[in-house]
PLY file of the C-alpha trace (Angstrom):
ply
format ascii 1.0
element vertex 367
property float x
property float y
property float z
element edge 366
property int vertex1
property int vertex2
end_header
2.35 22.69 -13.21
-0.28 19.95 -12.97
-2.55 19.46 -15.99
-6.05 20.87 -15.40
-7.66 17.41 -15.32
-5.15 16.11 -12.79
-5.49 19.23 -10.67
-9.28 18.94 -10.73
-9.14 15.26 -9.82
-6.73 15.98 -6.94
-8.91 18.77 -5.57
-12.03 16.60 -5.74
-10.28 13.77 -3.92
-8.99 16.09 -1.22
-12.48 17.60 -0.83
-13.98 14.14 -0.54
-11.58 12.83 2.06
-11.92 15.91 4.26
-15.72 15.95 4.18
-16.97 12.39 3.76
-14.68 9.68 5.10
-15.08 8.85 8.77
-11.86 7.34 10.07
-9.15 7.84 12.64
-9.55 11.60 12.77
-6.61 12.12 10.43
-6.90 12.98 6.74
-5.62 10.98 3.81
-2.65 12.61 2.12
-1.43 12.51 -1.50
1.72 10.46 -1.96
4.87 12.24 -3.07
6.16 11.39 -6.54
9.79 10.39 -7.01
11.58 9.96 -10.35
13.65 6.92 -11.34
15.71 7.35 -14.50
16.02 3.95 -16.17
18.76 5.30 -18.46
21.12 5.58 -15.49
23.30 2.65 -14.37
21.21 0.50 -12.01
23.44 1.34 -9.04
22.48 5.02 -9.38
18.76 4.86 -10.20
17.50 5.38 -6.64
20.12 7.94 -5.56
17.75 10.87 -5.96
15.06 9.95 -3.42
15.64 13.16 -1.49
16.09 15.37 -4.53
13.18 14.18 -6.69
10.51 13.98 -3.99
12.02 15.26 -0.76
11.86 11.94 1.04
13.39 12.02 4.53
16.05 9.29 4.40
16.68 9.28 8.16
13.00 8.82 8.93
12.68 6.21 6.18
15.61 4.23 7.52
14.12 4.17 11.00
10.73 3.05 9.71
12.15 0.27 7.53
14.25 -1.01 10.44
11.21 -0.99 12.73
9.09 -2.72 10.09
11.60 -5.52 9.54
12.16 -6.12 13.25
8.41 -6.18 13.95
7.48 -8.83 11.37
10.54 -11.05 10.91
12.35 -13.39 13.28
16.00 -12.47 14.00
17.32 -15.75 12.58
15.55 -15.07 9.27
17.11 -11.59 9.14
20.56 -13.15 9.61
19.87 -15.69 6.87
18.76 -13.07 4.37
21.72 -10.86 5.17
23.82 -13.82 4.04
21.63 -14.04 0.92
22.49 -10.40 0.23
26.12 -11.38 -0.25
25.04 -13.72 -3.09
22.30 -11.49 -4.45
22.89 -12.24 -8.14
21.96 -15.88 -7.46
18.48 -14.78 -6.32
17.61 -11.66 -8.33
18.68 -10.91 -11.90
20.36 -7.78 -13.11
19.48 -4.91 -13.18
17.39 -5.41 -10.03
20.23 -6.81 -7.92
22.35 -3.74 -8.69
19.41 -1.44 -7.97
19.17 -2.98 -4.51
22.90 -2.52 -3.98
22.62 1.14 -4.89
19.53 1.59 -2.71
21.31 -0.10 0.18
23.99 2.58 -0.06
21.46 5.42 -0.45
19.40 4.34 2.56
22.44 3.18 4.55
20.70 -0.12 5.27
22.16 -3.65 5.16
21.66 -5.24 1.76
20.15 -8.31 3.39
17.42 -6.19 4.98
16.40 -4.85 1.57
16.48 -8.36 0.09
14.11 -9.42 2.86
11.77 -6.50 2.19
11.72 -7.26 -1.54
11.17 -11.02 -1.22
8.71 -10.86 1.68
5.65 -11.59 -0.48
7.22 -14.64 -2.11
7.97 -16.25 1.26
4.63 -15.42 2.91
1.97 -15.99 0.20
0.79 -19.60 0.57
-2.13 -21.50 2.05
-1.09 -21.25 5.71
-0.76 -17.48 5.56
-3.20 -15.59 7.76
-2.60 -12.35 5.86
-5.23 -11.08 3.43
-4.59 -7.93 1.51
-6.07 -5.71 -1.16
-9.06 -4.91 -3.35
-8.76 -4.15 -7.08
-11.48 -2.92 -9.44
-11.39 -2.37 -13.22
-14.43 -0.72 -14.79
-15.64 1.03 -17.93
-17.38 4.41 -17.62
-20.21 5.75 -19.81
-17.63 6.98 -22.32
-16.17 3.46 -22.42
-12.95 4.62 -20.72
-11.32 2.06 -18.45
-10.59 3.20 -14.89
-8.61 1.02 -12.48
-8.53 1.42 -8.71
-6.98 -0.46 -5.85
-6.64 -0.50 -2.08
-3.48 -2.02 -0.73
-4.22 -3.52 2.68
-1.54 -5.18 4.77
-2.05 -6.61 8.22
1.60 -6.40 9.21
2.25 -2.89 10.51
0.22 -0.74 8.09
1.16 2.34 10.14
4.79 1.90 9.09
3.95 1.27 5.45
1.90 4.47 5.19
5.00 6.45 6.18
7.07 5.05 3.31
4.43 5.05 0.53
5.50 6.92 -2.62
4.58 7.23 -6.27
7.40 6.60 -8.74
7.66 7.97 -12.26
9.89 5.49 -14.08
11.39 7.40 -16.99
13.30 6.50 -20.15
14.70 9.05 -22.62
13.48 11.81 -20.25
9.87 10.69 -20.74
7.56 8.82 -18.41
7.52 5.11 -19.25
5.15 4.08 -16.46
3.87 5.23 -13.08
3.91 3.04 -9.99
3.02 3.15 -6.32
5.40 1.42 -3.97
7.16 1.62 -0.60
10.60 3.16 -0.13
13.08 0.28 -0.22
10.83 -1.88 -2.38
11.81 -1.83 -6.06
9.23 -4.31 -7.33
5.84 -2.99 -8.43
2.48 -3.95 -6.91
0.51 -1.10 -8.54
1.37 0.52 -11.87
0.15 2.06 -15.12
1.75 2.41 -18.54
-0.32 5.22 -20.03
-1.71 4.52 -23.46
-1.35 0.79 -22.90
-2.45 -0.87 -19.63
-2.69 -0.73 -15.85
-1.96 -3.56 -13.44
-2.29 -4.34 -9.75
-1.43 -7.41 -7.71
-3.57 -8.89 -4.93
-2.36 -11.58 -2.54
-3.46 -15.18 -3.19
-2.86 -17.69 -0.41
-2.79 -21.13 -2.02
-0.40 -24.07 -2.05
2.56 -24.68 0.23
5.75 -22.75 0.96
7.84 -25.57 -0.47
6.12 -25.04 -3.84
7.20 -21.40 -3.84
10.75 -22.46 -3.03
10.73 -25.10 -5.77
9.43 -22.60 -8.35
12.20 -20.19 -7.33
14.83 -22.91 -7.78
13.38 -23.73 -11.21
13.70 -20.17 -12.48
10.36 -18.63 -11.46
10.20 -14.85 -11.23
9.86 -12.99 -7.96
6.18 -12.07 -8.14
6.26 -8.29 -8.11
9.55 -8.04 -9.95
7.65 -9.89 -12.69
4.96 -7.21 -12.54
7.58 -4.48 -12.89
9.13 -6.33 -15.84
5.71 -6.42 -17.52
5.35 -2.65 -17.08
8.82 -2.10 -18.53
8.45 -4.42 -21.52
4.80 -4.79 -22.59
3.63 -2.08 -25.01
-0.07 -2.99 -25.21
-2.81 -4.50 -23.07
-2.65 -7.70 -25.13
1.09 -8.05 -24.55
0.70 -7.36 -20.84
-2.11 -9.92 -20.51
-0.08 -12.61 -22.23
2.95 -11.87 -20.06
0.91 -12.12 -16.87
-0.46 -15.46 -18.06
2.83 -16.92 -19.29
5.37 -15.65 -16.73
5.87 -18.19 -13.92
5.80 -16.40 -10.56
7.32 -17.75 -7.37
4.18 -17.15 -5.32
0.49 -17.43 -6.17
-1.10 -14.07 -6.95
-4.03 -12.31 -8.60
-2.95 -9.96 -11.38
-5.69 -7.49 -12.27
-5.13 -5.85 -15.65
-6.93 -2.95 -17.34
-6.49 -1.58 -20.85
-7.63 1.40 -22.91
-10.62 -0.13 -24.70
-13.99 -0.76 -23.08
-13.62 -4.54 -23.02
-9.99 -4.66 -21.85
-9.91 -5.98 -18.32
-8.94 -9.29 -16.71
-8.23 -11.13 -13.48
-5.32 -13.52 -14.00
-5.25 -16.13 -11.23
-1.76 -17.55 -10.69
-0.56 -20.63 -8.87
3.08 -20.87 -7.93
4.79 -21.45 -11.29
1.71 -21.47 -13.56
-1.60 -19.87 -14.45
-4.77 -21.22 -12.82
-7.55 -19.19 -14.46
-8.34 -16.03 -16.42
-11.60 -14.08 -15.93
-12.30 -11.38 -18.52
-14.21 -8.12 -18.19
-17.75 -8.74 -19.46
-17.82 -12.42 -18.54
-19.98 -11.83 -15.45
-23.43 -11.02 -16.81
-24.56 -9.60 -13.45
-22.11 -6.70 -13.82
-20.46 -6.86 -17.27
-19.00 -3.34 -17.02
-16.63 -4.04 -14.12
-14.59 -6.71 -12.37
-13.72 -6.92 -8.67
-10.94 -8.94 -7.05
-10.04 -9.14 -3.38
-8.14 -12.21 -2.19
-10.36 -15.09 -3.18
-10.81 -17.06 -6.39
-13.52 -15.43 -8.54
-15.49 -18.67 -8.86
-15.69 -19.21 -5.07
-17.69 -17.39 -2.42
-15.54 -15.33 -0.04
-15.87 -16.19 3.65
-18.50 -14.33 5.63
-15.72 -13.04 7.90
-14.06 -11.17 4.99
-16.64 -10.27 2.36
-15.03 -7.20 0.86
-16.05 -8.46 -2.59
-19.81 -8.11 -2.01
-19.29 -4.76 -0.29
-17.47 -3.50 -3.38
-20.06 -4.97 -5.77
-22.93 -3.37 -3.85
-21.17 -0.01 -3.93
-20.40 -0.28 -7.65
-24.01 -1.19 -8.43
-25.25 1.83 -6.47
-22.98 4.12 -8.50
-23.89 2.58 -11.87
-22.04 2.82 -15.16
-23.62 6.16 -16.16
-22.35 7.90 -13.01
-19.01 6.11 -12.78
-15.86 8.24 -12.61
-12.42 8.25 -10.92
-13.93 10.14 -7.99
-16.75 7.61 -7.64
-14.25 4.75 -7.72
-12.41 6.39 -4.82
-15.77 6.50 -3.01
-16.30 2.78 -3.66
-12.84 1.97 -2.32
-13.72 3.96 0.80
-16.84 2.02 1.84
-16.82 -0.07 4.99
-14.96 -3.41 4.75
-13.33 -2.48 1.44
-11.68 0.36 3.35
-10.41 -0.95 6.68
-7.80 -0.51 9.39
-5.13 -2.24 7.27
-5.55 -0.05 4.17
-2.24 1.69 3.50
-3.08 3.49 0.25
-5.67 3.90 -2.50
-4.58 4.40 -6.11
-6.85 5.49 -8.96
-5.38 5.18 -12.47
-6.38 4.99 -16.11
-4.22 3.83 -18.99
-6.60 5.73 -21.30
-6.09 9.05 -19.51
-2.58 10.15 -18.45
-4.06 12.77 -16.10
-5.50 10.00 -13.92
-2.84 8.53 -11.68
-3.30 9.48 -8.07
-2.38 7.79 -4.79
-3.80 8.76 -1.43
-2.07 7.51 1.71
-4.87 6.34 3.99
-4.03 7.97 7.30
-7.80 8.19 7.65
-8.16 4.41 7.97
-10.61 3.36 10.71
-9.12 2.37 14.06
0 1
1 2
2 3
3 4
4 5
5 6
6 7
7 8
8 9
9 10
10 11
11 12
12 13
13 14
14 15
15 16
16 17
17 18
18 19
19 20
20 21
21 22
22 23
23 24
24 25
25 26
26 27
27 28
28 29
29 30
30 31
31 32
32 33
33 34
34 35
35 36
36 37
37 38
38 39
39 40
40 41
41 42
42 43
43 44
44 45
45 46
46 47
47 48
48 49
49 50
50 51
51 52
52 53
53 54
54 55
55 56
56 57
57 58
58 59
59 60
60 61
61 62
62 63
63 64
64 65
65 66
66 67
67 68
68 69
69 70
70 71
71 72
72 73
73 74
74 75
75 76
76 77
77 78
78 79
79 80
80 81
81 82
82 83
83 84
84 85
85 86
86 87
87 88
88 89
89 90
90 91
91 92
92 93
93 94
94 95
95 96
96 97
97 98
98 99
99 100
100 101
101 102
102 103
103 104
104 105
105 106
106 107
107 108
108 109
109 110
110 111
111 112
112 113
113 114
114 115
115 116
116 117
117 118
118 119
119 120
120 121
121 122
122 123
123 124
124 125
125 126
126 127
127 128
128 129
129 130
130 131
131 132
132 133
133 134
134 135
135 136
136 137
137 138
138 139
139 140
140 141
141 142
142 143
143 144
144 145
145 146
146 147
147 148
148 149
149 150
150 151
151 152
152 153
153 154
154 155
155 156
156 157
157 158
158 159
159 160
160 161
161 162
162 163
163 164
164 165
165 166
166 167
167 168
168 169
169 170
170 171
171 172
172 173
173 174
174 175
175 176
176 177
177 178
178 179
179 180
180 181
181 182
182 183
183 184
184 185
185 186
186 187
187 188
188 189
189 190
190 191
191 192
192 193
193 194
194 195
195 196
196 197
197 198
198 199
199 200
200 201
201 202
202 203
203 204
204 205
205 206
206 207
207 208
208 209
209 210
210 211
211 212
212 213
213 214
214 215
215 216
216 217
217 218
218 219
219 220
220 221
221 222
222 223
223 224
224 225
225 226
226 227
227 228
228 229
229 230
230 231
231 232
232 233
233 234
234 235
235 236
236 237
237 238
238 239
239 240
240 241
241 242
242 243
243 244
244 245
245 246
246 247
247 248
248 249
249 250
250 251
251 252
252 253
253 254
254 255
255 256
256 257
257 258
258 259
259 260
260 261
261 262
262 263
263 264
264 265
265 266
266 267
267 268
268 269
269 270
270 271
271 272
272 273
273 274
274 275
275 276
276 277
277 278
278 279
279 280
280 281
281 282
282 283
283 284
284 285
285 286
286 287
287 288
288 289
289 290
290 291
291 292
292 293
293 294
294 295
295 296
296 297
297 298
298 299
299 300
300 301
301 302
302 303
303 304
304 305
305 306
306 307
307 308
308 309
309 310
310 311
311 312
312 313
313 314
314 315
315 316
316 317
317 318
318 319
319 320
320 321
321 322
322 323
323 324
324 325
325 326
326 327
327 328
328 329
329 330
330 331
331 332
332 333
333 334
334 335
335 336
336 337
337 338
338 339
339 340
340 341
341 342
342 343
343 344
344 345
345 346
346 347
347 348
348 349
349 350
350 351
351 352
352 353
353 354
354 355
355 356
356 357
357 358
358 359
359 360
360 361
361 362
362 363
363 364
364 365
365 366
């Protein structure tokens, strides 16, 4: 049975999306929650996709195949299938064994899953035309931190919506952290360790592809495997913030981190292999109670052709701190520009409140 707060939050979200959001004519749907037991051997951790959340493996396999073929050249697929045979050289244990087990569960070539899991690291650089995501961390009038994010992706969002799931990563039969991901993808782009911190990753297109490759050769971490590692290992907001700053990632990225205290929030701007900047909650005197990140450096103006940042700021200012809530954050993430045709899901989470972790799959995205 859902806790009363979570049930209330879910009902309010469902009411909102069926009465307020004008989109494709379809309704947003709550993501199913699967369980991954981290006490199991890595090869077995993803075996229960059908049992824990009723995911249709046949449908998932077809969607993943279609997704890969639609966005990747055949010669790259062949190359990464060869990489799959030497997986331990590219991804450390236990993640390499998790992919092997998932390859068996989904009945997909290991190289295809390697491609899916390394796609960000080989596409996030200055020449990339892809822009994705909006993340907001804010403090309400009770000084509780609430963290929300839209994950937008220009490459086949219709496929990604079909494989979006929540995952409850458990240890000792207890939830260690919650995450939102895509079936076949074992890194974490959105997650929350309740009682400690929440974290989301937004794409940053800076530098050159060769810099990503060089960082990988020099021991840099695959970007969203690093984020999962932070969720598994960091026990406090302070530890998580330091790990995001100090862990070299293969690709540039924006890590947006929220905590449990009213001042705990940050945007960590990463270059390939090193940190570029850290912006803390409260540092912007125009709106000290929240931070917004899309896909542009906080100190630069976003282009007029993609000004999701100002759209989000205007919406947050209209709500105001006194009226701010998880439901209002969902509203903000549903305003024009912030919510767009490429939005695959919206997640609302709070490290301070374990009843607040909810992902809506945005079938209602505008055409």
